[in-house]
Rosetta silent file (secondary structure, phi, psi, omega in degrees, C-alpha in Angstrom):
SEQUENCE: MEHEIAQFIIQEVLGESSDFDLSTDDDLLGSGLISSMGVFRIISFLEKNYEVKVPLQDMVIDNFMTIDAIAGYTRRQRG
SCORE:     score description
SCORE:     0.000 S_00000001
   1 L     0.000  -43.554 -179.191  -60.656  -18.305   20.403 S_00000001
   2 H   -58.859  -41.110 -179.436  -60.371  -20.027   17.013 S_00000001
   3 H   -63.598  -44.068 -179.880  -61.974  -17.056   15.279 S_00000001
   4 H   -63.923  -41.687  178.649  -59.574  -14.565   16.902 S_00000001
   5 H   -64.871  -44.071  179.381  -56.551  -16.699   15.992 S_00000001
   6 H   -61.405  -44.258  179.898  -57.791  -17.105   12.419 S_00000001
   7 H   -63.433  -39.585  177.368  -58.346  -13.360   12.042 S_00000001
   8 H   -62.396  -46.888 -179.123  -54.855  -12.627   13.354 S_00000001
   9 H   -61.468  -46.840 -178.150  -53.311  -15.108   10.921 S_00000001
  10 H   -61.970  -49.254 -172.649  -55.311  -13.805    7.964 S_00000001
  11 H   -83.540  -42.724 -171.956  -54.722  -10.127    8.605 S_00000001
  12 H   -96.604  -31.208 -178.544  -51.345   -9.938   10.324 S_00000001
  13 H   -93.948  -47.043 -178.127  -49.422  -12.987    9.115 S_00000001
  14 L   -87.411  -22.580 -178.795  -50.815  -13.500    5.627 S_00000001
  15 L    69.944   30.339 -179.561  -51.689   -9.856    4.991 S_00000001
  16 L   -99.987  167.488  175.576  -55.030  -10.780    3.463 S_00000001
  17 L   -75.885  162.571 -175.263  -58.406   -9.128    3.821 S_00000001
  18 L   -67.055  -10.356  177.859  -60.827  -10.411    6.438 S_00000001
  19 L   -91.676    4.958  174.658  -62.880  -12.198    3.769 S_00000001
  20 L   -63.258  134.727 -175.727  -60.002  -14.599    3.036 S_00000001
  21 L   -92.209  115.731  178.709  -61.245  -18.146    3.646 S_00000001
  22 L  -134.788  118.162 -179.181  -59.188  -20.105    6.169 S_00000001
  23 L   -84.213  153.393 -178.885  -60.598  -23.216    7.822 S_00000001
  24 L   -70.033  -13.177  178.461  -59.663  -24.172   11.379 S_00000001
  25 L  -111.806   12.205  174.468  -58.334  -27.512   10.121 S_00000001
  26 L   -66.606  137.784  178.420  -56.259  -26.198    7.181 S_00000001
  27 L   -76.582  101.585 -175.926  -52.636  -27.369    7.342 S_00000001
  28 L   -72.067  -36.442 -174.464  -50.846  -24.059    7.862 S_00000001
  29 L   -90.513  -49.004 -177.986  -47.308  -25.430    7.903 S_00000001
  30 L   -63.274  -29.342  179.852  -47.359  -28.392    5.519 S_00000001
  31 L   -80.822  -13.192 -177.081  -49.072  -26.292    2.859 S_00000001
  32 L    82.643    6.059 -179.757  -46.425  -23.587    3.146 S_00000001
  33 L   -62.943  -40.228 -179.415  -49.083  -21.024    4.029 S_00000001
  34 L  -116.207  132.579  176.953  -47.214  -20.039    7.199 S_00000001
  35 L   -90.997  175.998  177.873  -43.425  -19.737    7.455 S_00000001
  36 H   -62.924  -34.541  176.019  -41.335  -20.192   10.587 S_00000001
  37 H   -65.682  -35.767  176.397  -41.378  -16.405   11.041 S_00000001
  38 H   -63.243  -38.594  177.811  -45.159  -16.559   10.850 S_00000001
  39 H   -62.248  -41.770  178.664  -45.180  -19.133   13.646 S_00000001
  40 H   -64.811  -34.579  176.105  -43.136  -16.775   15.825 S_00000001
  41 H   -67.007  -39.542  177.644  -45.634  -13.982   15.142 S_00000001
  42 H   -64.413  -43.645  178.920  -48.471  -16.317   16.158 S_00000001
  43 H   -60.052  -44.632  177.992  -46.628  -17.280   19.341 S_00000001
  44 H   -59.754  -42.420  176.994  -46.119  -13.615   20.200 S_00000001
  45 H   -59.999  -45.981 -179.508  -49.845  -13.004   19.630 S_00000001
  46 H   -63.027  -45.188 -178.149  -50.784  -15.928   21.901 S_00000001
  47 H   -63.202  -39.227 -179.152  -48.434  -14.843   24.670 S_00000001
  48 H   -75.247  -45.790 -171.973  -49.732  -11.277   24.593 S_00000001
  49 H   -88.561  -23.911 -177.995  -53.448  -11.920   24.129 S_00000001
  50 H  -117.929    6.397  175.112  -53.957  -15.142   26.076 S_00000001
  51 L    52.116   49.034  174.478  -51.291  -14.655   28.741 S_00000001
  52 L  -117.087  159.351  173.675  -49.511  -17.927   28.032 S_00000001
  53 L  -115.655  126.654 -179.700  -45.817  -18.659   27.805 S_00000001
  54 L  -103.815  101.937  179.857  -44.709  -20.917   24.954 S_00000001
  55 L   -71.098  157.442 -177.469  -41.448  -22.623   25.957 S_00000001
  56 H   -52.257  -41.517 -177.757  -38.965  -23.651   23.283 S_00000001
  57 H   -66.641  -16.800  178.091  -39.773  -27.370   23.691 S_00000001
  58 H   -92.214   -4.161  179.569  -43.430  -26.645   22.807 S_00000001
  59 L   -83.367   67.954 -178.449  -42.555  -24.963   19.499 S_00000001
  60 L  -121.217  158.931 -176.131  -43.282  -28.104   17.507 S_00000001
  61 H   -53.896  -43.974 -175.873  -45.325  -28.736   14.377 S_00000001
  62 H   -57.785  -31.959 -178.695  -48.112  -30.586   16.199 S_00000001
  63 H   -81.151  -16.572 -172.718  -48.951  -27.504   18.308 S_00000001
  64 H  -130.321   14.697 -176.148  -49.075  -25.075   15.364 S_00000001
  65 L   -70.674  -38.415 -178.783  -50.178  -27.106   12.324 S_00000001
  66 L  -134.917  167.121  175.349  -53.792  -25.886   12.294 S_00000001
  67 H   -63.925  -38.195  176.347  -55.884  -23.229   13.994 S_00000001
  68 H   -59.687  -43.048  179.785  -57.593  -26.024   15.940 S_00000001
  69 H   -65.390  -41.242  179.657  -54.196  -27.254   17.156 S_00000001
  70 H   -63.734  -45.715  179.666  -53.115  -23.729   18.139 S_00000001
  71 H   -64.777  -42.583  178.221  -56.337  -23.114   20.073 S_00000001
  72 H   -61.991  -44.499  178.124  -56.133  -26.516   21.786 S_00000001
  73 H   -61.045  -45.200 -178.417  -52.524  -25.910   22.793 S_00000001
  74 H   -62.252  -42.075  178.339  -53.394  -22.444   24.117 S_00000001
  75 H   -62.805  -41.397  178.314  -56.289  -23.809   26.170 S_00000001
  76 H   -63.600  -38.773 -179.914  -54.030  -26.488   27.690 S_00000001
  77 H   -68.223  -32.746 -179.568  -51.431  -23.873   28.600 S_00000001
  78 H   -76.888  -16.558  177.480  -54.025  -21.691   30.272 S_00000001
  79 L    85.544    0.000    0.000  -55.121  -24.632   32.418 S_00000001
């Protein structure tokens, strides 16, 4: 799951080539790498590809700060 999320972020959100180096514990938000619009694109990707629903109250920094956090949140939502 982490690899798929990372590839989506690299290719679709950042617009980089697949050889762009992004670690699963890189701070996506605090570093400014991902904007709020980027977070919404990630949420849309998660909802479509992992069949989860991300309610407004879950759209917080802690759930989307790193790829590890995004994957962990998605796994919890899937049960």
